[in-house]
C-alpha positions, 0 to 999 in steps of 0.5 A: 911804733904805735900799739894796736890798742891805739888804732882809730876806726874810721867809718866807711862812708861814701866820701872816702870812696871814689869810683863807686855809685852806691854803698850797700850796708850788709851784715858785715860792713858795706858793699860798693856797687858800680851800678845804682840800685835802680839798674840792679833791680831791672836785671836778674842776671847773676853774672851782672850782679857779680860783675858790678859788685867787683869793685874795679876802679873803686878805691879808698881815698883819704889824707892821713899821717898814719904809718899803719893802715889796716883794712878788714874785708870779706871777699867772694871769689870764683873757683872753677872745677878742673881749672887752675885756681884764680889768683887772689885779688890784690889791694894796691896802695898808692901814696901821693900817686905812687905805688907803695905796697900791695897785699891780698886778703885771706879767708872769704867766700868761695863760689865753686863752679862746675863748668860742664853743668853750670851748677855752683856750690857756695863755701862761706868763709871769714873776713880777712885783714890787709895791713900796710905798715912802715908808711912815712910819718907825714901828711900824705894822700892815700889811695887803696885800690880794691880788687877788680876781680873779687866781690868785696865787702869792706868791714873796718878801716883802722889807722894809727892817725886820723883820716880825712877825705881827700879834697877834690883834685880838680881833675877831669872825670872820665867815665868808661864802660866796657866788657871784662877786658875793661873791668880788668880780666887778667890784669896784674892788679886793680891799679894796672887794668888798662883803664886805670893805667890810661887814667893815670897817664891822662891825669884824670879821675876814673869811674870804671863801668867795665861789666864782665860779660855784661856790656850788652847795650842794656838800657839801665846801663845807659841810664846809669852812664847818663846819670853819672857825673863825667867830663869825658866818656868812652864806650867799648862796644861789641865783644859781649854781644858776640860772646852771648850771641845776644842779637842780630844786626837788625837789632844791633844798630838801633840798640847802639843808637838808643844807647848813645841817645840815652847817654847824650841826654845827661852829657850832651856835649861831653867828648864821647869816644866809641871804641870798637872791639880789640882783636879776638881771632876766634870771633873775627869772622865766626859768630858766637856764642863763646863756649868753654873748650873742655878739652883744655881742662885736662891740661890745667887751663881753660880756653874758649872757642867760637861755637857759631858758624861763619855762614850764619853771618848771612842771616844777620849773626854778629862777628867782630868784623861786622860790629866794627863796620856797623859802629863806624857807619853809626858814628860817622853818621851821628858825628855830622850832628855831634862834633864831640862824638869820636870812634877808635878802632879797637885794633889800634889798642890790640891788633894782629901784630900784638896777637902774634907777640902777646896771644890771648891766653884763653883766646878771649882775655888779655894778660897783664902785659897786654893791659899795660900796652892797651892803657898806654896806647889809649892814653897816647890816642885819647889824651894827645893834643889833637885827641878826643880827650884833649884839654880844651884851650882856655 
């Protein structure tokens, strides 16, 4: 057994990370970002800043003979007054592609939120350490998937054998963008969000631009997608626009066209799959915004409700039903000139029968079992022999 004094500290450099756009050097270490600095500078929204710094889909990837791996990290997690504590973010260890361990990090910062006023209190805390021990003493490919639901600064990586970056896998690169459901919401762990599961089943390398609460057709996000290397692209559009009651139907159609135009500037022929919203009963026919249902806090849980009025659809307010119809119209029209553009009705991933069996716990976000079902269904559709992401015959 190696002694702690024998540990090798390896600098945390971009070639050891996959799924991140940039690494920001901080006073503690490095902070992985999923949006580039230019995009971050164009929006002062704190929700977006937190979401893109939560490293969904980001993983350390290296080859080593190490039997001990230690990772120091400083997390920042959210806590909500009156609501149950949110579960700790997890670090998933994969060895040669197979699950091999799972740990959480202690300490860290806490942002306490008063849901009734929106005020926040910051409580600083120290970094913690994740340890994986007893690993096989042989050359192996290691991935450590970082928490999808906690801002994570990486402080130090220590092992008892040298580390080298993983060589390229030759797998196709899948770039996905969506809402908190795509980021991971209430998935069991970072490697079991529905996009991560679908990527594993499809044998592709994932870059996840699921941006909790912030899939809003922002031009800077479209440019980030345009400039990110990708062989396959999917865009899940709709729910956040209703959550925030951000725009009316008149603005929605042109915004979708503009978003697709920008993505196509960088990826003119890549298979591009537009995914409409999964079923969300509170917003199928009722516009947003979404609002916390404070009456449930006394029960130790938080649920959401639709605060709009169904009659407002006549004035152009968006519902999920309206969005699905408009996306189908847009994709059908554009596909006449873009044979690599495809549409998937999100209800094929989670629909009425699923909602009866696996209802959304807080009325907005799927649970871990639903993430697994969605990942399996997406993979079965997208990566099928006749699917939009099928491997082209050579």
